[in-house]
Biopython code that builds the backbone (N, CA, C, O; Angstrom):
import numpy as np
from Bio.PDB.StructureBuilder import StructureBuilder

atoms = [
    (1, "MET", "N", (170.791, -66.112, 33.487)),
    (1, "MET", "CA", (169.781, -65.623, 34.412)),
    (1, "MET", "C", (169.278, -66.801, 35.238)),
    (1, "MET", "O", (168.837, -67.810, 34.688)),
    (2, "ALA", "N", (169.344, -66.670, 36.532)),
    (2, "ALA", "CA", (168.847, -67.711, 37.429)),
    (2, "ALA", "C", (167.324, -67.641, 37.501)),
    (2, "ALA", "O", (166.734, -66.595, 37.231)),
    (3, "GLY", "N", (166.699, -68.736, 37.859)),
    (3, "GLY", "CA", (165.244, -68.798, 37.933)),
    (3, "GLY", "C", (164.643, -67.797, 38.906)),
    (3, "GLY", "O", (163.609, -67.192, 38.624)),
    (4, "GLU", "N", (165.299, -67.621, 40.062)),
    (4, "GLU", "CA", (164.746, -66.692, 41.045)),
    (4, "GLU", "C", (164.960, -65.237, 40.665)),
    (4, "GLU", "O", (164.445, -64.346, 41.342)),
    (5, "ASP", "N", (165.706, -64.976, 39.600)),
    (5, "ASP", "CA", (165.954, -63.614, 39.132)),
    (5, "ASP", "C", (165.098, -63.280, 37.904)),
    (5, "ASP", "O", (165.326, -62.267, 37.242)),
    (6, "HIS", "N", (164.127, -64.123, 37.607)),
    (6, "HIS", "CA", (163.277, -63.907, 36.437)),
    (6, "HIS", "C", (162.458, -62.628, 36.629)),
    (6, "HIS", "O", (162.000, -62.356, 37.739)),
    (7, "PRO", "N", (162.266, -61.840, 35.567)),
    (7, "PRO", "CA", (161.504, -60.585, 35.692)),
    (7, "PRO", "C", (160.084, -60.774, 36.237)),
    (7, "PRO", "O", (159.549, -59.872, 36.881)),
    (8, "PHE", "N", (159.481, -61.915, 35.990)),
    (8, "PHE", "CA", (158.133, -62.176, 36.503)),
    (8, "PHE", "C", (158.098, -62.116, 38.028)),
    (8, "PHE", "O", (157.076, -61.747, 38.607)),
    (9, "LEU", "N", (159.195, -62.471, 38.679)),
    (9, "LEU", "CA", (159.227, -62.560, 40.139)),
    (9, "LEU", "C", (159.686, -61.281, 40.826)),
    (9, "LEU", "O", (159.864, -61.282, 42.044)),
    (10, "ARG", "N", (159.883, -60.204, 40.100)),
    (10, "ARG", "CA", (160.326, -58.951, 40.734)),
    (10, "ARG", "C", (159.326, -58.369, 41.722)),
    (10, "ARG", "O", (159.735, -57.966, 42.810)),
    (11, "PRO", "N", (158.028, -58.303, 41.400)),
    (11, "PRO", "CA", (157.083, -57.752, 42.387)),
    (11, "PRO", "C", (156.962, -58.677, 43.608)),
    (11, "PRO", "O", (156.838, -59.894, 43.472)),
    (12, "LEU", "N", (157.002, -58.083, 44.777)),
    (12, "LEU", "CA", (156.927, -58.843, 46.023)),
    (12, "LEU", "C", (155.637, -59.650, 46.111)),
    (12, "LEU", "O", (155.661, -60.786, 46.584)),
    (13, "TRP", "N", (154.519, -59.094, 45.671)),
    (13, "TRP", "CA", (153.241, -59.786, 45.815)),
    (13, "TRP", "C", (153.222, -61.112, 45.060)),
    (13, "TRP", "O", (152.551, -62.050, 45.491)),
    (14, "ARG", "N", (153.941, -61.210, 43.946)),
    (14, "ARG", "CA", (153.975, -62.474, 43.197)),
    (14, "ARG", "C", (154.774, -63.528, 43.948)),
    (14, "ARG", "O", (154.395, -64.699, 43.967)),
    (15, "ARG", "N", (155.875, -63.121, 44.565)),
    (15, "ARG", "CA", (156.684, -64.064, 45.330)),
    (15, "ARG", "C", (155.923, -64.552, 46.562)),
    (15, "ARG", "O", (155.971, -65.734, 46.900)),
    (16, "VAL", "N", (155.222, -63.638, 47.228)),
    (16, "VAL", "CA", (154.416, -64.020, 48.385)),
    (16, "VAL", "C", (153.283, -64.952, 47.946)),
    (16, "VAL", "O", (152.984, -65.927, 48.636)),
    (17, "ALA", "N", (152.659, -64.663, 46.818)),
    (17, "ALA", "CA", (151.556, -65.501, 46.317)),
    (17, "ALA", "C", (152.029, -66.922, 46.010)),
    (17, "ALA", "O", (151.301, -67.879, 46.272)),
    (18, "LEU", "N", (153.226, -67.073, 45.462)),
    (18, "LEU", "CA", (153.746, -68.412, 45.174)),
    (18, "LEU", "C", (153.953, -69.216, 46.448)),
    (18, "LEU", "O", (153.609, -70.396, 46.508)),
    (19, "VAL", "N", (154.511, -68.579, 47.460)),
    (19, "VAL", "CA", (154.728, -69.272, 48.733)),
    (19, "VAL", "C", (153.379, -69.587, 49.387)),
    (19, "VAL", "O", (153.187, -70.687, 49.905)),
    (20, "ALA", "N", (152.453, -68.639, 49.366)),
    (20, "ALA", "CA", (151.132, -68.848, 49.966)),
    (20, "ALA", "C", (150.383, -69.985, 49.258)),
    (20, "ALA", "O", (149.679, -70.759, 49.905)),
    (21, "PHE", "N", (150.533, -70.085, 47.952)),
    (21, "PHE", "CA", (149.895, -71.174, 47.211)),
    (21, "PHE", "C", (150.416, -72.525, 47.683)),
    (21, "PHE", "O", (149.640, -73.465, 47.859)),
    (22, "CYS", "N", (151.725, -72.627, 47.889)),
    (22, "CYS", "CA", (152.301, -73.897, 48.354)),
    (22, "CYS", "C", (151.824, -74.239, 49.763)),
    (22, "CYS", "O", (151.568, -75.405, 50.063)),
    (23, "VAL", "N", (151.703, -73.240, 50.620)),
    (23, "VAL", "CA", (151.191, -73.475, 51.970)),
    (23, "VAL", "C", (149.730, -73.936, 51.898)),
    (23, "VAL", "O", (149.341, -74.872, 52.596)),
    (24, "ALA", "N", (148.932, -73.287, 51.065)),
    (24, "ALA", "CA", (147.530, -73.676, 50.910)),
    (24, "ALA", "C", (147.422, -75.087, 50.349)),
    (24, "ALA", "O", (146.552, -75.852, 50.765)),
    (25, "TRP", "N", (148.282, -75.435, 49.420)),
    (25, "TRP", "CA", (148.279, -76.780, 48.850)),
    (25, "TRP", "C", (148.602, -77.801, 49.943)),
    (25, "TRP", "O", (147.972, -78.856, 50.007)),
    (26, "ALA", "N", (149.573, -77.497, 50.796)),
    (26, "ALA", "CA", (149.929, -78.408, 51.887)),
    (26, "ALA", "C", (148.753, -78.598, 52.845)),
    (26, "ALA", "O", (148.472, -79.719, 53.271)),
    (27, "ILE", "N", (148.075, -77.517, 53.179)),
    (27, "ILE", "CA", (146.910, -77.608, 54.074)),
    (27, "ILE", "C", (145.820, -78.464, 53.433)),
    (27, "ILE", "O", (145.200, -79.287, 54.106)),
    (28, "PHE", "N", (145.589, -78.274, 52.155)),
    (28, "PHE", "CA", (144.600, -79.062, 51.425)),
    (28, "PHE", "C", (144.947, -80.549, 51.491)),
    (28, "PHE", "O", (144.079, -81.383, 51.748)),
    (29, "GLU", "N", (146.214, -80.876, 51.258)),
    (29, "GLU", "CA", (146.631, -82.282, 51.266)),
    (29, "GLU", "C", (146.550, -82.883, 52.666)),
    (29, "GLU", "O", (146.178, -84.047, 52.815)),
    (30, "ILE", "N", (146.890, -82.108, 53.693)),
    (30, "ILE", "CA", (146.775, -82.600, 55.069)),
    (30, "ILE", "C", (145.310, -82.872, 55.396)),
    (30, "ILE", "O", (144.985, -83.886, 56.014)),
    (31, "PHE", "N", (144.436, -81.970, 54.982)),
    (31, "PHE", "CA", (143.000, -82.121, 55.235)),
    (31, "PHE", "C", (142.467, -83.422, 54.642)),
    (31, "PHE", "O", (141.618, -84.076, 55.248)),
    (32, "TYR", "N", (142.956, -83.801, 53.464)),
    (32, "TYR", "CA", (142.491, -85.021, 52.811)),
    (32, "TYR", "C", (143.363, -86.239, 53.109)),
    (32, "TYR", "O", (143.205, -87.286, 52.481)),
    (33, "GLY", "N", (144.284, -86.103, 54.069)),
    (33, "GLY", "CA", (145.042, -87.258, 54.536)),
    (33, "GLY", "C", (146.177, -87.710, 53.640)),
    (33, "GLY", "O", (146.635, -88.845, 53.767)),
    (34, "GLN", "N", (146.635, -86.883, 52.761)),
    (34, "GLN", "CA", (147.725, -87.230, 51.846)),
    (34, "GLN", "C", (149.041, -86.659, 52.362)),
    (34, "GLN", "O", (149.503, -85.620, 51.890)),
    (35, "SER", "N", (149.639, -87.341, 53.327)),
    (35, "SER", "CA", (150.828, -86.814, 53.997)),
    (35, "SER", "C", (152.028, -86.711, 53.057)),
    (35, "SER", "O", (152.841, -85.799, 53.211)),
    (36, "PHE", "N", (152.162, -87.614, 52.095)),
    (36, "PHE", "CA", (153.287, -87.551, 51.156)),
    (36, "PHE", "C", (153.263, -86.243, 50.369)),
    (36, "PHE", "O", (154.262, -85.526, 50.316)),
    (37, "TRP", "N", (152.121, -85.938, 49.761)),
    (37, "TRP", "CA", (152.016, -84.709, 48.971)),
    (37, "TRP", "C", (152.058, -83.461, 49.846)),
    (37, "TRP", "O", (152.528, -82.407, 49.416)),
    (38, "ALA", "N", (151.565, -83.586, 51.074)),
    (38, "ALA", "CA", (151.634, -82.458, 52.007)),
    (38, "ALA", "C", (153.088, -82.136, 52.322)),
    (38, "ALA", "O", (153.464, -80.965, 52.369)),
    (39, "MET", "N", (153.906, -83.154, 52.537)),
    (39, "MET", "CA", (155.325, -82.918, 52.838)),
    (39, "MET", "C", (156.048, -82.304, 51.635)),
    (39, "MET", "O", (156.919, -81.451, 51.804)),
    (40, "ILE", "N", (155.695, -82.728, 50.448)),
    (40, "ILE", "CA", (156.301, -82.127, 49.249)),
    (40, "ILE", "C", (155.914, -80.653, 49.152)),
    (40, "ILE", "O", (156.764, -79.805, 48.879)),
    (41, "ALA", "N", (154.645, -80.345, 49.374)),
    (41, "ALA", "CA", (154.188, -78.954, 49.310)),
    (41, "ALA", "C", (154.819, -78.112, 50.417)),
    (41, "ALA", "O", (155.163, -76.953, 50.184)),
    (42, "ILE", "N", (154.975, -78.668, 51.607)),
    (42, "ILE", "CA", (155.633, -77.942, 52.691)),
    (42, "ILE", "C", (157.092, -77.676, 52.345)),
    (42, "ILE", "O", (157.614, -76.592, 52.608)),
    (43, "GLY", "N", (157.739, -78.661, 51.759)),
    (43, "GLY", "CA", (159.124, -78.471, 51.322)),
    (43, "GLY", "C", (159.244, -77.379, 50.269)),
    (43, "GLY", "O", (160.157, -76.556, 50.323)),
    (44, "MET", "N", (158.320, -77.373, 49.313)),
    (44, "MET", "CA", (158.341, -76.318, 48.288)),
    (44, "MET", "C", (158.071, -74.953, 48.895)),
    (44, "MET", "O", (158.674, -73.962, 48.485)),
    (45, "ALA", "N", (157.169, -74.891, 49.870)),
    (45, "ALA", "CA", (156.873, -73.623, 50.535)),
    (45, "ALA", "C", (158.087, -73.122, 51.305)),
    (45, "ALA", "O", (158.400, -71.932, 51.268)),
    (46, "GLY", "N", (158.764, -74.017, 51.996)),
    (46, "GLY", "CA", (159.958, -73.629, 52.742)),
    (46, "GLY", "C", (161.073, -73.156, 51.833)),
    (46, "GLY", "O", (161.712, -72.137, 52.096)),
    (47, "TYR", "N", (161.304, -73.901, 50.760)),
    (47, "TYR", "CA", (162.336, -73.505, 49.807)),
    (47, "TYR", "C", (161.963, -72.189, 49.135)),
    (47, "TYR", "O", (162.813, -71.316, 48.961)),
    (48, "GLY", "N", (160.707, -72.045, 48.762)),
    (48, "GLY", "CA", (160.250, -70.803, 48.141)),
    (48, "GLY", "C", (160.367, -69.622, 49.078)),
    (48, "GLY", "O", (160.752, -68.532, 48.653)),
    (49, "ALA", "N", (160.039, -69.819, 50.356)),
    (49, "ALA", "CA", (160.171, -68.736, 51.332)),
    (49, "ALA", "C", (161.627, -68.301, 51.441)),
    (49, "ALA", "O", (161.924, -67.109, 51.522)),
    (50, "TRP", "N", (162.532, -69.277, 51.442)),
    (50, "TRP", "CA", (163.949, -68.938, 51.534)),
    (50, "TRP", "C", (164.425, -68.198, 50.278)),
    (50, "TRP", "O", (165.020, -67.125, 50.377)),
    (51, "ILE", "N", (164.168, -68.760, 49.119)),
    (51, "ILE", "CA", (164.676, -68.195, 47.869)),
    (51, "ILE", "C", (163.980, -66.886, 47.503)),
    (51, "ILE", "O", (164.645, -65.924, 47.119)),
    (52, "PHE", "N", (162.648, -66.835, 47.618)),
    (52, "PHE", "CA", (161.893, -65.686, 47.125)),
    (52, "PHE", "C", (161.688, -64.576, 48.149)),
    (52, "PHE", "O", (161.427, -63.436, 47.765)),
    (53, "LEU", "N", (161.798, -64.876, 49.440)),
    (53, "LEU", "CA", (161.505, -63.854, 50.448)),
    (53, "LEU", "C", (162.716, -63.507, 51.320)),
    (53, "LEU", "O", (162.996, -62.328, 51.537)),
    (54, "ILE", "N", (163.428, -64.503, 51.816)),
    (54, "ILE", "CA", (164.511, -64.236, 52.757)),
    (54, "ILE", "C", (165.808, -63.873, 52.039)),
    (54, "ILE", "O", (166.421, -62.851, 52.346)),
    (55, "ALA", "N", (166.227, -64.698, 51.091)),
    (55, "ALA", "CA", (167.518, -64.493, 50.433)),
    (55, "ALA", "C", (167.403, -63.777, 49.091)),
    (55, "ALA", "O", (168.393, -63.680, 48.366)),
    (56, "TYR", "N", (166.230, -63.277, 48.747)),
    (56, "TYR", "CA", (166.017, -62.657, 47.435)),
    (56, "TYR", "C", (166.810, -61.358, 47.300)),
    (56, "TYR", "O", (166.758, -60.482, 48.163)),
    (57, "LYS", "N", (167.531, -61.262, 46.213)),
    (57, "LYS", "CA", (168.241, -60.038, 45.873)),
    (57, "LYS", "C", (167.985, -59.761, 44.396)),
    (57, "LYS", "O", (168.298, -60.600, 43.551)),
    (58, "PRO", "N", (167.423, -58.601, 44.072)),
    (58, "PRO", "CA", (167.200, -58.302, 42.658)),
    (58, "PRO", "C", (168.538, -58.183, 41.936)),
    (58, "PRO", "O", (169.544, -57.809, 42.539)),
    (59, "GLY", "N", (168.546, -58.497, 40.663)),
    (59, "GLY", "CA", (169.764, -58.408, 39.870)),
    (59, "GLY", "C", (170.290, -56.997, 39.776)),
    (59, "GLY", "O", (169.606, -56.052, 40.169)),
    (60, "PRO", "N", (171.500, -56.839, 39.260)),
    (60, "PRO", "CA", (172.081, -55.490, 39.144)),
    (60, "PRO", "C", (171.253, -54.582, 38.245)),
    (60, "PRO", "O", (170.800, -54.981, 37.173)),
    (61, "GLY", "N", (171.068, -53.345, 38.711)),
    (61, "GLY", "CA", (170.329, -52.375, 37.930)),
    (61, "GLY", "C", (168.824, -52.515, 38.025)),
    (61, "GLY", "O", (168.095, -51.859, 37.281)),
    (62, "LYS", "N", (168.352, -53.347, 38.914)),
    (62, "LYS", "CA", (166.908, -53.568, 39.047)),
    (62, "LYS", "C", (166.467, -53.083, 40.410)),
    (62, "LYS", "O", (167.138, -53.328, 41.412)),
    (63, "GLU", "N", (165.347, -52.402, 40.448)),
    (63, "GLU", "CA", (164.833, -51.884, 41.707)),
    (63, "GLU", "C", (163.904, -52.901, 42.347)),
    (63, "GLU", "O", (163.275, -53.704, 41.658)),
    (64, "LYS", "N", (163.825, -52.859, 43.665)),
    (64, "LYS", "CA", (162.846, -53.676, 44.368)),
    (64, "LYS", "C", (161.466, -53.075, 44.170)),
    (64, "LYS", "O", (161.313, -51.854, 44.140)),
    (65, "GLU", "N", (160.470, -53.923, 44.037)),
    (65, "GLU", "CA", (159.090, -53.436, 43.926)),
    (65, "GLU", "C", (158.296, -53.915, 45.082)),
    (65, "GLU", "O", (157.106, -53.615, 45.179)),
]
sb = StructureBuilder()
sb.init_structure("model")
sb.init_model(0)
sb.init_chain("A")
sb.init_seg("    ")
for serial, (resi, resn, name, xyz) in enumerate(atoms, 1):
    if name == "N":
        sb.init_residue(resn, " ", resi, " ")
    sb.init_atom(name, np.array(xyz, "f"), 0.0, 1.0, " ", f" {name:<3s}", serial, name[0])
structure = sb.get_structure()
């Protein structure tokens, strides 16, 4: 089982919340002048958006929620 296919991540709202958290973390770090951590958070948000929202496919026999 791949990480992005974990049952915890089946509901759309959880996947959106994970990406939104990373975006909020990046904004927080930019606000406090920590560009290194902001870039890491932006990278995680981008990767999460790709894996959890754009390219997400539920496993066989599983319905989208």
